[in-house]
C-alpha positions in Angstrom: 96.4 46.7 23.7 96.2 43.7 21.5 92.9 43.1 19.7 91.2 39.8 20.4 93.3 36.9 19.2 91.9 34.8 16.4 90.6 31.3 17.2 93.1 29.7 14.9 95.9 31.0 17.1 94.3 30.6 20.4 93.4 27.0 19.9 97.0 26.0 19.2 98.3 26.1 22.8 99.9 22.9 24.0 100.4 21.7 27.5 103.9 22.1 28.7 106.0 19.1 27.6 103.4 17.7 25.2 104.7 16.2 22.0 108.2 16.6 23.2 110.6 14.0 21.9 111.2 11.3 24.5 114.8 10.4 25.2 116.0 7.0 23.9 116.6 4.4 26.5 119.4 1.9 25.9 118.3 -1.6 26.8 120.9 -4.2 27.6 119.3 -7.6 27.4 122.5 -9.4 28.1 122.0 -11.4 24.9 125.1 -12.4 23.0 125.2 -12.1 19.2 126.1 -15.5 17.8 128.6 -15.4 15.0 128.1 -17.7 12.0 131.2 -19.5 10.7 130.9 -17.6 7.4 130.9 -14.2 9.0 134.0 -12.0 8.6 134.6 -9.9 11.8 136.9 -6.9 11.5 138.5 -5.9 14.8 139.8 -2.3 15.2 142.5 -1.7 17.7 144.0 0.9 20.0 147.7 1.4 20.8 149.1 3.4 23.7 152.6 4.7 24.0 154.3 6.4 26.9 156.7 9.3 26.4 160.3 8.1 26.8 161.7 10.1 29.8 165.3 9.1 29.2 167.3 11.0 26.5 167.6 9.5 23.1 171.3 10.0 23.1 173.7 9.3 26.0 177.1 10.9 26.1 179.8 8.9 28.0 181.5 10.8 30.7 184.8 9.0 30.4 185.6 9.8 26.8 183.9 11.2 23.7 183.1 7.8 22.3 179.9 6.5 20.9 178.6 3.9 23.4 177.0 1.9 20.6 180.4 1.2 19.1 181.7 -0.9 22.0 178.6 -2.2 23.7 175.7 -4.2 22.7 172.3 -2.5 23.0 171.3 -5.1 25.6 173.8 -3.6 28.0 171.7 -0.5 28.3 168.4 -0.2 30.1 167.0 2.2 27.5 165.4 1.8 24.2 167.2 3.4 21.3 165.0 5.2 18.8 164.3 4.7 16.0 164.3 0.9 16.2 166.1 -0.6 13.3 163.5 -3.1 12.5 159.9 -3.4 13.6 156.7 -4.5 12.0 155.0 -1.9 9.9 152.1 -0.3 11.7 150.7 3.1 10.5 149.3 3.8 14.0 152.9 4.1 15.3 153.3 7.2 13.1 150.2 8.8 14.7 151.6 8.1 18.1 154.9 9.7 17.1 153.0 12.7 15.8 151.0 13.2 19.0 154.1 12.9 21.3 156.1 15.3 19.0 153.5 18.1 18.8 152.0 18.0 22.3 152.9 17.9 25.9 151.2 14.6 26.4 152.9 12.0 28.6 151.0 9.2 26.9 149.6 8.9 23.4 146.7 6.8 22.3 145.6 6.2 18.7 143.6 3.7 16.6 143.6 2.5 13.0 140.2 4.2 12.8 142.0 7.6 13.3 143.9 7.0 10.1 140.8 6.0 8.2 139.0 9.1 9.5 141.9 11.4 8.5 141.9 9.9 5.0 138.1 9.9 4.7 137.9 12.8 2.2 141.1 12.1 0.2 141.5 10.3 -3.1 143.4 7.4 -1.7 142.4 5.4 1.5 145.8 5.4 3.1 148.8 7.4 1.8 152.2 5.7 1.3 154.0 8.2 3.4 152.0 8.7 6.5 154.5 10.9 8.4 154.5 13.4 5.5 150.7 13.2 5.3 150.4 14.1 8.9 152.9 17.0 8.5 150.7 18.3 5.6 147.3 18.2 7.3 148.5 18.8 10.9 145.4 17.5 12.6 144.5 18.8 16.1 145.6 17.1 19.2 143.7 17.0 22.5 145.4 16.4 25.8 143.3 15.7 28.8 144.1 16.5 32.5 145.8 13.2 32.9 148.3 13.9 30.1 146.7 11.5 27.6 147.0 12.8 24.1 144.8 11.8 21.1 143.7 13.2 17.8 140.5 15.1 17.5 138.6 13.6 14.6 134.8 13.6 14.9 134.3 17.0 13.4 133.1 18.0 10.0 135.2 21.2 10.0 138.3 19.2 10.7 137.6 16.8 7.9 137.0 19.7 5.5 140.3 21.3 6.4 142.1 18.0 6.0 140.6 17.6 2.5 141.6 21.1 1.5 145.1 20.7 2.9 145.7 17.5 1.0 144.4 19.0 -2.3 146.9 21.9 -1.9 149.6 19.5 -1.0 148.9 17.5 -4.2 149.2 20.6 -6.3 152.3 21.8 -4.5 154.2 18.8 -3.1 156.3 19.5 -0.1 159.4 17.5 0.8 159.1 16.8 4.6 162.9 16.6 4.8 163.4 19.9 3.1 164.2 23.0 5.1 161.2 25.1 6.1 160.9 28.9 6.1 162.0 30.4 9.4 159.1 32.8 9.7 156.1 31.7 11.8 152.9 32.0 9.9 149.7 32.5 11.9 147.0 29.9 12.2 144.6 29.8 9.3 146.7 31.8 6.9 145.4 29.5 4.2 141.8 30.2 4.9 142.4 33.9 5.0 144.4 34.1 1.8 141.5 32.4 0.0 139.2 35.2 1.2 141.6 37.9 0.2 142.5 38.8 3.7 146.0 38.1 5.1 145.1 38.7 8.7 146.1 36.2 11.3 143.5 34.0 12.8 143.4 31.3 15.4 143.1 30.4 19.1 146.0 31.9 20.9 147.9 30.9 24.0 147.3 33.7 26.4 151.0 33.7 27.5 151.9 34.6 23.9 149.2 37.1 23.2 150.7 40.5 22.4 149.9 43.1 25.0 148.3 40.6 27.3 148.0 41.7 30.8 147.3 38.2 32.1 150.8 37.5 33.3 149.6 34.8 35.7 148.0 32.7 32.9 148.9 29.0 33.0 147.7 27.1 30.0 147.4 23.4 30.4 146.8 21.4 27.2 148.5 20.6 24.0 150.7 22.3 21.5 149.5 22.4 18.0 151.5 21.1 15.1 153.2 23.6 12.9 151.6 24.7 9.6 152.9 23.2 6.4 155.0 26.3 5.6 156.3 26.7 9.2 159.6 25.3 10.4 159.4 26.2 14.0 156.9 24.6 16.3 154.3 27.1 17.4 152.8 27.0 20.8 149.1 27.5 20.8 146.0 25.9 22.3 144.4 22.9 20.9 141.1 23.6 19.0 143.0 26.4 17.2 142.4 24.9 13.8 138.6 25.0 14.1 138.2 28.7 13.4 137.8 30.0 9.9 136.3 32.7 7.7 132.9 31.8 6.6 132.6 31.9 2.8 131.6 35.3 1.5 130.1 36.3 -1.9 132.6 37.3 -4.6 133.3 41.0 -4.8 134.3 43.9 -2.5 133.5 43.1 1.1 133.5 46.8 2.0 130.4 47.2 -0.2 128.5 44.8 2.0 129.0 47.0 5.0 128.7 46.0 8.6 126.9 42.9 10.0 123.8 44.1 11.9 122.4 40.7 12.9 123.7 37.2 13.6 121.9 34.0 14.5 122.4 30.2 14.9 119.7 27.7 13.9 118.3 25.6 16.8 120.0 22.5 15.4 123.3 24.4 15.1 123.7 23.4 11.4 123.0 26.8 9.9 124.2 30.3 10.5 122.6 33.5 9.3 123.8 37.1 9.2 122.1 40.4 8.1 124.2 43.0 6.4 124.1 46.7 5.9 123.8 46.2 2.1 120.2 44.9 2.4 121.1 41.3 2.1 121.2 38.3 4.5 123.4 35.2 4.1 122.8 31.7 5.2 125.8 29.4 5.7 126.3 25.7 6.6 127.4 25.6 10.3 129.3 22.4 9.5 131.3 23.3 6.3 131.2 27.1 6.5 130.0 27.2 2.9 127.7 29.9 1.7 124.3 28.4 1.0 122.1 31.4 0.1 122.3 35.1 -0.3 118.8 36.5 0.4 117.8 39.6 -1.6 114.4 41.2 -1.0 114.9 44.1 1.5 115.5 47.7 0.5 117.5 48.7 3.5 119.9 47.3 6.1 118.7 44.2 7.9 118.5 44.8 11.6 117.5 41.5 13.0 116.8 37.9 12.1 115.7 34.6 13.7 115.4 30.9 12.8 112.2 29.0 13.3 112.3 26.3 15.9 112.6 23.6 13.3 115.2 25.5 11.4 113.4 25.4 8.1 112.6 29.1 8.0 114.3 32.4 8.7 112.6 35.7 9.5 114.3 39.0 8.9 113.5 42.6 10.0 114.8 45.6 8.2 115.1 49.4 8.2 112.7 49.3 5.2 109.9 48.5 7.7 109.4 45.0 6.3 109.4 41.6 7.9 110.2 38.8 5.4 109.9 35.0 5.9 112.4 32.9 3.9 112.7 29.2 3.1 116.1 28.1 4.5 116.4 25.1 2.2 115.9 27.0 -1.0 116.5 30.6 -0.1 113.2 31.6 -1.5 111.1 34.4 -0.2 107.9 33.0 1.3 106.0 35.9 2.9 106.4 39.7 3.1 104.8 41.1 6.3 103.8 44.8 6.0 102.4 47.0 8.7 105.2 48.7 10.7 105.8 52.4 10.2 109.4 52.4 11.2 112.4 50.1 10.9 112.1 46.7 12.5 114.5 46.5 15.4 113.9 42.9 16.6 112.2 39.7 15.4 111.5 36.5 17.2 109.8 33.1 16.6 107.6 31.5 19.3 109.0 28.2 20.6 106.2 26.3 19.0 106.8 28.0 15.7 103.3 29.4 15.2 103.9 33.1 15.9 106.4 35.7 14.9 106.9 38.8 17.0 108.4 42.0 15.5 109.4 45.1 17.4 109.8 48.5 15.8 110.9 52.1 16.3 107.2 53.0 15.6 106.7 52.0 19.3 104.7 48.8 18.5 105.1 45.1 18.7 103.2 43.0 16.1 102.3 39.4 16.3 102.0 37.5 13.0 100.8 34.1 12.1 104.0 32.4 11.0 102.3 30.2 8.4 100.0 32.6 6.7 101.7 35.9 7.4 98.5 37.4 8.7 98.8 40.1 11.4 97.5 38.6 14.6 97.8 41.5 17.1 99.5 44.9 17.7 100.5 46.6 20.8 99.8 50.3 21.6 101.3 50.7 25.0 104.9 51.8 24.4 105.8 55.5 24.0 109.3 55.0 22.5 111.1 52.6 20.2 110.8 49.0 21.3 114.3 47.6 21.8 113.6 43.9 22.2 110.9 41.3 22.2 111.1 37.7 23.4 108.8 34.7 24.0 108.6 32.6 27.1 109.6 29.0 26.5 106.1 27.8 27.3 104.7 30.0 24.5 102.3 31.7 26.9 103.8 35.2 27.2 105.9 37.7 25.3 107.9 40.5 26.8 108.6 43.8 25.1 111.0 46.5 26.3 111.4 50.0 25.1 113.7 53.0 25.2 111.6 54.8 27.8 112.5 52.2 30.4 109.2 50.3 30.5 108.6 46.6 29.8 105.2 44.9 29.1 104.2 41.3 29.4 101.5 40.1 27.0 99.4 36.9 26.8 99.9 35.3 23.4 96.5 33.7 23.4 94.0 36.4 24.2 96.2 39.4 23.3 95.9 41.1 26.7 98.6 42.9 28.5 99.1 41.1 31.7 101.7 43.3 33.5 103.4 46.6 33.2 107.0 46.7 34.6 107.8 50.2 35.7 111.0 51.0 37.6 113.9 51.5 35.2 115.1 55.0 34.6 116.8 54.4 31.3 116.7 52.3 28.1 116.1 48.6 28.7 118.8 46.7 26.8 117.8 43.1 27.4 115.2 40.8 28.9 115.3 37.1 29.7 112.8 34.6 31.2 113.8 32.2 34.0 114.0 28.5 33.2 110.5 28.0 34.7 109.1 31.2 33.1 107.9 32.5 36.5 110.4 35.3 36.7 111.9 37.8 34.3 115.2 39.8 34.4 115.7 43.1 32.7 118.9 45.2 32.3 119.2 48.9 31.7 121.5 51.8 31.0 120.5 53.1 34.4 123.1 50.8 35.9 120.6 48.2 37.3 119.1 44.8 36.6 115.7 43.9 38.0 114.0 40.6 38.6 110.2 40.6 38.2 107.3 38.1 38.7 105.8 37.2 35.4 102.6 36.2 37.2 101.9 39.4 39.2 104.3 41.9 37.6 105.8 42.6 41.0 109.4 43.7 41.3 111.3 41.1 43.3 114.7 42.8 43.5 117.0 45.4 42.0 120.6 44.6 41.5 123.0 47.6 41.4 126.4 46.0 41.2 127.6 47.7 38.1 129.2 51.1 37.8 127.7 51.8 34.3 125.1 50.5 31.9 124.1 46.9 32.2 124.4 45.5 28.7 122.8 42.1 29.2 121.5 39.8 32.0 120.4 36.2 32.1 119.4 33.4 34.5 121.7 30.4 35.1 120.4 27.1 33.8 119.0 26.1 37.2 117.6 29.6 37.9 119.5 30.1 41.1 121.8 32.8 39.8 121.6 35.8 37.6 124.5 36.9 35.5 124.9 40.4 34.2 127.6 42.2 32.2 128.2 46.0 32.3 129.9 48.7 30.5 132.7 48.8 33.2 133.7 45.5 31.7 132.8 43.2 34.5 130.5 40.2 34.9 128.5 40.0 38.1 127.0 36.8 39.4 124.3 37.2 42.0 121.9 35.0 43.9 118.5 35.3 42.0 116.5 35.1 45.3 118.5 37.0 47.9 120.3 39.4 45.5 123.6 38.7 47.2 126.7 39.2 45.1 128.5 35.8 44.7 131.4 36.7 42.4 132.8 39.1 39.9 134.7 38.4 36.7 136.9 41.4 35.6 137.3 41.1 31.9 139.3 44.4 31.5 140.2 45.3 27.9 139.1 41.8 26.7 135.5 42.6 27.6 135.0 45.7 25.5 132.1 45.1 23.2 129.4 42.6 21.9 129.3 40.8 25.3 127.0 37.8 24.8 125.9 35.1 27.2 125.2 31.5 26.0 121.5 30.5 26.3 122.2 28.6 29.6 124.4 31.4 31.0 127.3 29.1 31.4 129.6 31.1 29.1 130.1 34.7 28.1 132.0 35.9 25.1 133.1 39.4 24.2 135.3 41.3 21.8 138.4 43.0 23.1 140.1 46.3 22.4 142.6 44.4 20.3 139.8 42.8 18.2 140.3 39.4 19.8 137.4 37.3 21.2 137.6 36.0 24.8 135.3 33.3 26.3 134.8 32.8 30.0 133.2 29.9 31.9 130.9 31.5 34.4 130.9 28.4 36.6 134.6 28.3 37.1 135.1 32.1 36.6 138.0 31.2 34.2 138.7 32.4 30.7 138.8 29.2 28.6 139.7 30.6 25.2 140.9 33.6 23.3 140.6 33.9 19.5 142.4 36.2 17.1 141.6 36.9 13.5 139.3 40.0 13.2 140.8 43.3 12.1 138.2 45.6 13.6 135.7 45.9 16.4 133.6 42.8 17.2 130.0 43.8 16.8 128.0 40.5 17.0 128.6 37.1 18.7 126.3 34.1 18.9 126.8 30.7 20.6 125.7 27.5 18.9 122.9 25.8 20.9 125.2 23.1 22.2 127.9 25.7 23.2 130.5 23.9 21.1 131.0 26.7 18.6 130.9 30.4 18.4 130.3 32.7 15.5 131.4 36.3 15.4 131.0 39.3 13.1 133.2 42.3 12.9 133.2 45.8 11.5 135.9 44.4 9.1 133.0 42.9 7.2 133.9 39.2 8.0 132.1 36.5 9.8 134.2 33.8 11.5 133.4 30.4 13.1 135.3 29.2 16.1 135.4 26.0 18.0 135.1 25.9 21.8 136.6 23.2 24.1 134.5 20.3 25.2 134.0 19.8 29.0 136.3 16.8 29.1 139.1 18.7 27.3 138.7 22.1 28.7 142.1 23.7 29.6 142.5 25.5 32.9 143.2 29.2 32.2 143.4 31.7 34.9 141.5 35.0 34.6 141.6 38.1 36.8 138.7 37.7 39.3 
């Protein structure tokens, strides 16, 4: 049991929803802003161009004669391209680029697109815009209506543009010169900088080597070729958003494997724990290494950001828990007390408590500010596999290798429920959106739904043919989603236990299967070291990424589900960009 909680902790509970930031309301008063005569108003503009469906060149059937030599252009009902004379407009080059490197039927662009492209370059607008576009090859998004546009509002894209321009200035490329015939993979530049020549990028499933998805139909855009690539390469849009995260100089093999991976709540920081006793913090926007954290004496097994993202807590095989300052990388507190390696750490949603689970069969609660031990469990009889807080801060759940889970009250330190029923190791636990239910998954082939109020078992789901790696509730709490070792995802009704659907991932769902926080997406590593992402609402695979050279061992979604970070046994950590809802291509998956 926990000892009695200290008053300083117990008095800190807030009512649900208190002090939460209220959404901003836009107020349209209908008032008109009056312009003074001395004001200078700049008007940005959009241009739209339809793809010309007629051929650029017409061969006469009667004789091999150039039609233009004997007829005026007005005699024909087509527009000849390029037009001999037209007003200079740099946006036209952007429209040409979109239509050239995508399947769009219409292209739309703005002068602000050019300004954004040139934002991080030395000169505002280059003299040769077509060559500039060929050098930086910005991404193109094509929506379901066939409208193509550049994707600009992304810090990663801007950084890639700046890097590409810098390289181009060092090694000028004549856009008219012949290009090499070999097709270089996406992100060869990023990998060569890291000393790794492996291919990386989002791949068109039709082109994936060894793909067994013969019925895949990718709707979307084609990406522009790389600067050293002559042939146009078919791939999905968003392909240029993936990259190696910057690693410390030296032999990557000496760092060993990645044992822990986490995104900060704001999505602007990424942290990983390594086998060589260190943790690294990166910028989630620029991929730059911010801090290497040295302080542990053995491999780091787990880590978690505080709710405000200002602190990071790490747990290690050296039996220590350490709190770090994310801004400076400094060590703030060292928490001692466990007698075995620390398997899992977690911050409470209000940031006041830290929970740590250990192979010494205990869970400890710590004051996150002072580092003082707040409470310790004594109920488990085997190593504690996981620990998690409810979103209302009132409970924590701990699950162990002997197949038992406990619910604890974070205020008075009392055990509120003992969840017996599993016959094997409990791999995962997750609270429902309203915190009134809990789901557990186990290697006994089952997932169970429990009442967090009474501890009663509501239902047992036995849809899998092997171990159940993970299980979560959907965002509305109506469904439960689970993934098993037989490489399938099961979607069941969370109240009736009825099976609703199955996603068969096959060899693409081999390891590190991870749900997004809202259960809308699942990502996993494949036998071929690719990463696949499925939308659990549509039951479709929406993206596949290639770049790692060994098994995928960790995956984490950003809080907004717009990015994905992955770690591999090859010692690298990579950042990938996921499609937005409005631009999500339809990709069939085996169901």
